[in-house]
N, C-alpha and C positions, 0 to 999 in steps of 0.2 A: 575330484574331477568336476568340471563344470557341466551342469545338466544341459542336455540338448533341448531345444524347443520342441514342443509337440508337433506331430506331422501336420495337423490342421493349421497350426501357426505358420509353418514353413510354406504350406500351400497358399495361405492368405498373403504372405509376403511376396511370393512369386507372382500371384495374381495382381497385387498392387503395383509391382515393378512392371509387369506386362502392360497394365493399363496406363501407367505413366509414360512408358516408351511409346505406346500407341498414340497417346495424346500429343506427345512431342512430335511424332511423325506427322500426325494430322495437322498440327500447327505449322510445321515446316511446309506442308503442301499448300497452306493458305498464304505463304509469303508472297508479297507482290513488290516488285522493284520497278516502279515507274521512273522515267528519266529524271525528274526533279529530285527524287530521293537518292539516286545513284550519283548525281552530278557532283556533290561535295566530295564523295569518296574518289570519284574519277579525277576531280581537280587536285586532290592531295597526291594521287599517284602520278599525275602529270607533273606536279611539282617535284616529286622525287626524281623523275627522269630528267627534268630540266636542270636540277642540281647536278645530276650525273653528267649531263651533256656539258654543263659549264666546267665541271672538273676535267672531263676528257679534253675539252677545248683548251683550257689553260695549261694542262699538262703537255698537250701537243705543241703549244707555243713555247713552253719551257724546253721541250725536247729539241725543237728546231733551233732555238737560240742557244741552247747548251751545246749543240753540235757546232754552232758557229763560233762560240766564245771559248769552248773548252776542249778543242780537238787534242791539244798536247796533254791535257790532264787525263782525258779518256785513254789516250795511247799508253800513258804510263800505267794506268790501272789495269789495262788488259795485258801489258807486257810483263808486269810483276804481280803475280797472284796474291802475294802477301803484302801489297803496298798499303800505305795509309789510306788511300782512296777507298779500297774495299772495306777496310776497318771502319771508316766513317759511314759507309752505307749500312753495314751491319748494326752499328750503334744507333743509327737513326731509325732503322726498322724496329729495334728493340724498344726504343723510347716513344714510338709513335702511339698516339691515342687512337685505338681502332674502333671505338664507339660500339662495343659489343651489345649495348642496350638496343640498338636498332634491330639486330637479329633476334634478341630475346623477345622483343615486342612483335616484330613483323612476322617472323616465321610461324609462331602458333596461330596468329590470326589468319594467315594465308592457308595453313593446313586445315584449320577449322572451317574455313569457307569451302575448301575442296571436299571435306567430309560432308558438309551440309549439302553441297551440290550433288554429291553421290547419293545422299539419303532421300532427297526430294524425288517423288515419283514423277516419271515423264508424262507428257501429254498436255496439250492445250497451252495456256499462257505460262505454265510452269517450266516449259522448255526454255523460254526466254530468261526466266529467273536462274535456272541452272547454268545457262550459257554465260550470263553476266557474272555470276558468282565465280565460275571457273576462270574466266578471263581476268577478273580483278585479282584473284589469288595468284595466278601465274605471273601477272605483271609485278606484284609485290615480290615474289620469289626471284624474278628476273632482276629487279632492282637491287636486291641483296647480293645476288651473284655478281653483279657488276661493281658494287660499292667497294668491297674489300680489296680486290685487285687494284682498283683505282686509288685507294688509300696508299697502297704500297708504291704505286707509281708516283704519287705525290711526294712521298718520303724520298724517293730516288731523285726527283727533280729538286727537292729541297737541298740535297747534298750538292747537286750541280750548281744550285744558286749560291751556296756558300763558297764555291770556287771563284765567284766573281760578283761584283756589284756593278750594275749597269752604269751608274753615275760615275764610277771610278775607272772602269775599263774602257768606256767609249772614247774618252779623250786620248788614250794611249794605243788604240787599235791601229794596225797598219792601214795606210790609205787605200791599199788595194782591196781590203775587205769591204770598204764602203762602196767601191765601184764594181764589186763582183757579186756579193750576196744579194742585194735587192734586185738586180736584173735577173739573176738565176731564179730567185723566188717568183718574180713576175712572170717569167717564161713558163715555169712549172704550173702556176695558177692559171695562166692563159690556156695552156694545153688541157688542163683539167676541166675548165669551164667552157671550152670552145663549143662543144655540142649542146650546152645547156644555157641558152641565153636568158632564161627566166631566173637564173640564180645570180645575175650580175648586180643586182640592186644592193642597197645598204642593209636590208633586213627588215627594218621597221615598216617602211612604206608598203612592202609586199604583204605584211600581216594585216595592216590597216585595210588595204584594198580587199583582201580575202574576207575579212569580217564584214565590211560594208557590202560586198557583192555576194555574200553567202556562198563563197567559193571554198574549195579544199586545197590544202597544201600537201604535196607528196612527201612522205617521210624520208625517202631516199635523197630528195633534194636538200633537206635539212642537214643530213650527215655530210653530203658533198660540200655544202657551204661552210660547215665547221672546219673540214679538212683544208679547204682552199684558203680560208681566212687565217687559220693557224700558220700556214706556209707564208702568207703575206706578212703577217705581223712578226713571226719568228725570224724571218730573213731580213727584217729591217724596214719593210714597207710601213708608211704612216697611216695607220687605221686603228679602229677601236674593236674591242672584242664583244661588246654588248649586243650589237646588231645581229651578228650571226647566232648568238645564243638565243636571242628573242625569236629569230626565224626557226632555229632548230627546235626550241621548245614548242612553238606553235605548230610546227609540222608534225611532231610526235603527237600533240594533242589532237590534231585533225585525224591522224590514223586511229587513235584510241576512240575518238567520238564516232567515226564511221563503223568501227568494229562493234561497239556497244549499241549501235542503232539509235543514237540521239537525233532529235529533231534539228532543223536548221538553226533555230534560235539557241538551243542548248549547245550546239557545236560552236557557235560564235563565242559563247561564254567560255567554253573549254579552250578555244584558241587564245582568248585573253588570259586564261589561267597559265597557259604555257609561256606566253610572253612576259607576264608579270613575274612568274617564278624565275625566268631567265635573268631579269633585272635584279631580282632579290639575290640570286646566287652570285651574279657577277659583281655586285657592289656590296654584298652582305648587308642589304638594307631591305628587310621585308616590308616595312610600311611604304617605302618609296616604290617598291615593286607592285604592291597592290594598288596604290594611287596611279601609277603609270598605266596599269591594265585598264582601270576605269576611266581615266582622264584622256589618255592618248589612243588606246585601242578601241574600247567600247564607246567612249564619249558619253557615258551615263553613270550616274550614281544611284542605283536602285538596290533595295534590300535583298532581292532575290539573287543578285550577282555577288553579294558580299562573301557569303560562306565559302563557295568554291574558290574564289580568287584569293581570299585570305589564307585558306588552308594550303593552297598551292604555293603561295609566297613563303609561308612558314616552312613547309616541307623542303622547298628549294634552298632556303637558308640553312636548315639543319644539315642537309646533305653536303652543302658546299663547305661547311666548317671542317669536314674530314677530307674532302677531295681537292681543296684549294688551300692556299696559304692563309693561315688563320690571322696573320698580322693585319691590322686595320690599314686601309689605303692611306688615310690621312692621320698623322700623329695627333694625339689629343693636345690641343693648345688652347688655353683659357682666355681667348679674346672676348671682348665685350664692347658694347657701345660706350664710348668715353663720354660723350655729351649729346644732348638732343640736337645741337647744331650739326653733328656729324651725319644726320640723316640726309642732309642736302648733298653731301659728297657721295653717299651711297646711291642717291637718286641719279647723280651724274654718272656713277659707275654703271647703273642700269642702262643709260643711254649709250654708253660705250659698248656694252655687251650686245645691245640690240643692233647697233651698227656693225659690230664684228660678225655676228651671226648672219646678218643680211649679206655682207661681203663674202662670207664663206659659202653661202648658198649659191650666190650668183657665180662665183668663181668655180664652184664644183660642177654646176651644170654647163658652164662654158667649157670646162675641161672635158666633160663627157662629149659635148658636141665637137670639140676640136679633134679629139682622138678618133671619133667615129667618122670624120670627114664631112661634117654637116655645116662647117663654117664656110660660107660662100666667099670666093675671092682669095682664099688662103691656099697657096699651092702645097704648103707643108701639111695642112689639114687634109686636103684631097689625097695626098700621097699616103698619109697614115690610114685614111679610110679604106684604102685598097690593100693594106697589109693584114695579115692574119692576127687574131687576138694575141697569141703568144708573143709575136714581134712587138705589138703595141704595148703590151704589159711589160715586156722586157725593157723597152726604151723608157717607159715611165719609171721603172725601177732604177734605171741608170740616172735619170734626172734627180730622183729622190736621194740616191747615194751621194751625188754631188752636193745637194743641199745639206745632207747629214754631216758632210765635212765642215760646213759653215757653222752648224749648230747641232749638238748631239740630241736635242729634244725631238728632232725629226725621226729618230730611230724608233720603230715599233709604235706602241701606243703613247709613249712619252710620259706616262703617269709617275715614273720614278722621280721626275723633277718637280712634281707638285709639292712634295714635302719640303724641298729646298726653298721653294717660293713661299710656302706657308710659314716657315721660320725665318724668313728674310735673309737667306744666305746667297741670293742671286743679285747681281748688280742691275742697275736700271737699263744699261745698254744691252745686257744679256736678255733681260725680260722682253724688251721691245723686239729685239732680233728674233728671239724664240717664237713670239706670237706670230710675227709675219711669216717666218720661214715654215712654221708648223702649218699655217693655213694653206700656203702654196703647196707644200709637200703632200698634204692629205688630199687636196683637190686633184693633184697629178696622180697619186696612187690609185684612187678610186675611179677617176675619169679615164685612165688608160686601160683599165680592165682588172685591177686588183680587187680583192674581196675583203670586206671588213665594215665596221660600223663607224658612226660619226660622233657618238656620245663622248668617248674618251678623248679624242682629239679636240673636240670643242671644249671639254672641261680643261684640258691643258692650255688651250688658247685663252680661255677665260681667266685661269689662274695667272698666266703670264701678264695679260692685260691688266688684271686687277692689281697684281703686285707692282707693276710699273706706275699705275695711277696712284696706288697707295703710297709709293715712294715719294711722289711729287707732293701730294697733299700733306703728308706727314712732315716733309721738309719745310713747307711754308706755314703749317699750323700744327706744330708739335704738341702743344698743350691740349688741344681740343680734338685730336684725331688719334686713332689707334695706329699700330705699326703696319707696315706694308703687308705682312702676312695675313692680317684680318681681311684686307681687301682682296688678296689672292684667293682665299677660301670663298668669300662671297661672290667673287667674279666667276668661279667655277659654276655655282648655281645659276647665276645670271645667264651665262652662255648656254647652258643646257636648257634652261627655260625658254630662251629666245629661239633656239634651234627647233625645239619641239612644239613651241607655242603652248607649253604646259607649265604654267607658273607653280602649280601645286607639286608637280613632279620635281622641279628644280629645288623648291624649298625643302621638301621632305628628304630628298636624296642627300643634300649637303648637311641638313640637320642631323641625319643619322650617321653620316660619315664623320662629321666633326665631333659628334657627341657633346655639343656645347649648346645649352639652352639659351645662353645670353646672346647668341648670334642670330637668333630667329628673326628679330626685328629688322636688322639690315638685309637679311635674306628676303624677307617679304617685300621690302621696298624695291630692291634691285631686280628680283625675279619678275615682279609685276610690270615694272617699267620696261624691262628688256623684252619680255614676250610681247607686250602691247606694241612697242616700237617696231620690232621685226615683223609682226603681223601687218601693221599699217604699211610699211615700206614694201612688203612683198605683194600685198593686194592692190596697192595704189596704181601701179603701172604694169602689173603682171598681165599677160594675155589671159583671156577668159575662155579657155577651151571648154567644150561641152563636157560636163561631168557625166558619170554613169547615171546618176539620178535624173539629170535633165534629159539625157538620151532616152532613158526608159519612159519618162513621163511624156515625151514628144513622139514616141513611136507606137502606132496602133498594133493591135494583135494581128490584124490581117496581113501585116508585113512578114510575119514569121510562121503563122499557123500552117499546119499540115492538113490538107484536105483528106478526111477519112469518112467513109460511109459508116454511120452508127449501126450496131447490130440490133436486131429486133428483140423485144422482151422475151419472146418464147423460144429463143435459140437454146438447144440443150447443151449440157456441160461439155461433152466431148468435142463437138465442132467449135464451141466457144473457146476452149483451151487451145485447140490447134490454131485458131485465128489470132488469139491474143499473143501466143508465143512467137508467131512469125512477124509481129509488128516490131519496129525498131525501138519504140518506147515501152513495150510491154503493157500498153494501156489502150483501151478502145472506148469510145462513147457508146452509151446504151439508150435505147428508146423505152418509154413506158408502154403500157398496154393500149394507150390511146394514140400511139405513134408520135408522141412528143419527146424531145430530147430530155432525158431524166438525169443521167449521171455518168459514171465511169465504172469499168471493171478492170482490175489490175492483176498482173500475173502473181503477185504475192498472195492474193486471196485464194489461190489454188493449193497453197502449201499444205494445209491440213486435210484436204479432201480428195486430192487426186489419186491417192492409193486406194480409196474405198470405192470400188467399181459399182457397188450397189447403189451409190448415190447418183451415178452418172445419168440414168434415165429419169431421175426424180427432180433434179435441179435444172433450172433454166436461168437465162441471163438476168431476169428481173429479181431472182432470189439473191444473186450475188452483187448486183449493182449497188454502188454507193452513191447516194444523192449528194451532189456538190453544187456550188454556185455555177451558173452558166455565164460564159463570156460572150460578148458581142464582138464582131470584127473591129469595131471602133474603140473598144476598151484599150486603155493604155497598158503597156507592158508593166509599168510600175504598179498599177492597180491589180493586174493579174498576179504578179508575184506576191503582193500583199495578201490576196485571197488564198494563194497556195500556202503561204505561211500559216494563215489562220486555220486552214483545213488540214495542214500537215500532209500535203500531197505534192507530187512532182509533176502533175499534169491536170489540166482542166479542159472540158469540152467547149467548143465554140459553136453557138447556134447560128443557123442561117438567117439572113435578112434579105430584103429586096435588092440591096446593092451587092450582096455576096450570097448567092442562093445555095451554096454548099456548106455543109457542116464540116467541122474540123477539130483539131486538137492542138493545144499549145502546151509544150513541155518545158521544164526548167532547163534541160540540157540545150534546147534550141536557143533560149535566152543567153545561156552561158557562152555558146559558140558565137552568138551575135556580138556579145561584149568582147570576146577574145579577138574577133576579126576587127572590131573597131579599135582596140588597143594596138593591134599590129599595124593598122594603117596610120595611127597616130605616131607610132615609133618610126615608121618609114618616112613620115614627113618631118621628123625631128621634134615632135611635141612630147613633152614630159607627161608620163602617165599619171603622176601625182602632182599636187601643188609643190612649188619650189621650196619646200622645207622638208625636214625629216619626216613629218607626218602630215596627212591631209587634214583639211578643216571639214 
């Protein structure tokens, strides 16, 4: 028998274990989770949900299109339980890669965070640590709970996809489907979005505006936009899927950022994380997604934004591999630069893509004005402006259905035809017709009230235009130029770069999609020229409406300030709390002991002390007041917002002057309402709220 350790040894071991556990608990109580340290983790979680949103969106599109294309196939599966259709579903579910490693890694980390949040003692700043740990853990578990049912739905849609190939079935579909499905889809989307005018945009401009204006995006609006866009695309409307995914990812990021208590600057970075992860998941291009977030959304390349955005893009791509079709969008074709002389032709392709994007932008906004009744002198436009949104969207869908009869690339996003153009299987006449008809159909779909993005349609237009241009140059210079498919691929990048004014985004997106290093030189030439030309044409004669930045710089604080009498420094805690709570902003200016304006006191400062009634007679306003910079009535709103960002507050006091003898308070909510009112007046006058491109400058 094995000898037992002496009693004093066991006691020593127990004491050592007790000290170790006590030391661990004490260490856990010293954990501090400031915003910058939590931001990369939050960015990764936002990326997970953006990937899930992309999967849900794509599967919704597949479900709607499957109901359109496979009604007979589904009827046969339900009528005969032992049919081959159900056997195919079962076999697909069995052979699906469920990626169990996500659960093996994510679940222990989440439960460990929950245990740690339980162990940490409450009180003081540790409450915020406990709350953030608990929320992050629950978000991870929620993502896992959504992921595996979504993988099963993806497998089911894969079976539906095997029942048809879009490029094969569209030319043989009955004519009445083209005239029935898009109008019904447009009417459904119009009814869905009728009471939510802020969701009618293309997705990306709204996110850019939210980041630039330090605004928030409601999470429920993101889900609504995903559903509406899925109906539009699945029923045959000409639109892209990336804009709604960008909006949905950014809206969820906004909700997470508010819940975790991030500052305004950190919230903007988190919005960019959601948008970049949406692009990464949509195109399976993590580098392009990260570049898109920094170049288009944030407009900056700083080291502090790299880690959360890159982690979000990686997480979005990892999730999308299980929740979306794993097949690459563009088949790997080994095109390369045939000769140095060919760079001249790729430069010419850049000019064509820039002109194409400019024409698309102009036609898109003209279509929006026409269906909204803002085209003066047009009786049809005035009549349409008086109709409800479902009627306008239904009529737009009918026009799109007629155009789809002329050319099948109009149906949905149209990206199925990109591969045919990439391998040179489309005739010159088909390519030219597809480019023109796709441009018109997308403008009508989105202008009439449909929901969707513009990336995919612009990529299809660029591929068709590039393929047609490549057919001509290869016909005249066969020895020194590549085949038309090479120009089709590069044309995709040129069109996207021109539309977004983001040459790096266009380059990296097509570089990742094509998987071809040799095509990067033509991409660089075409994307740079295309984006520069579209920017020049857009800005040359475009009207110069006052931007938000200009409006804030030209508006003084006295225009918006609320006159409030400051509280004296000696006011006791109980009356002070009563007075602060009754104010609209939850903030009051405070005087110092000499009667001069000192700072502010906010309702949040009472959170840890209001229960302790012993402190009520001991504390006065000067004990709680936070010293902040003082505004003058002539300070511009832009400078006031900058000071709020620096101090991480939502309100600043305004001191009295000879011209304005009363003190007051300026809050961020007052500025936000002012901008919203300005945007509403712009919209009523028919002015576009963003520059006439996919993103603002």
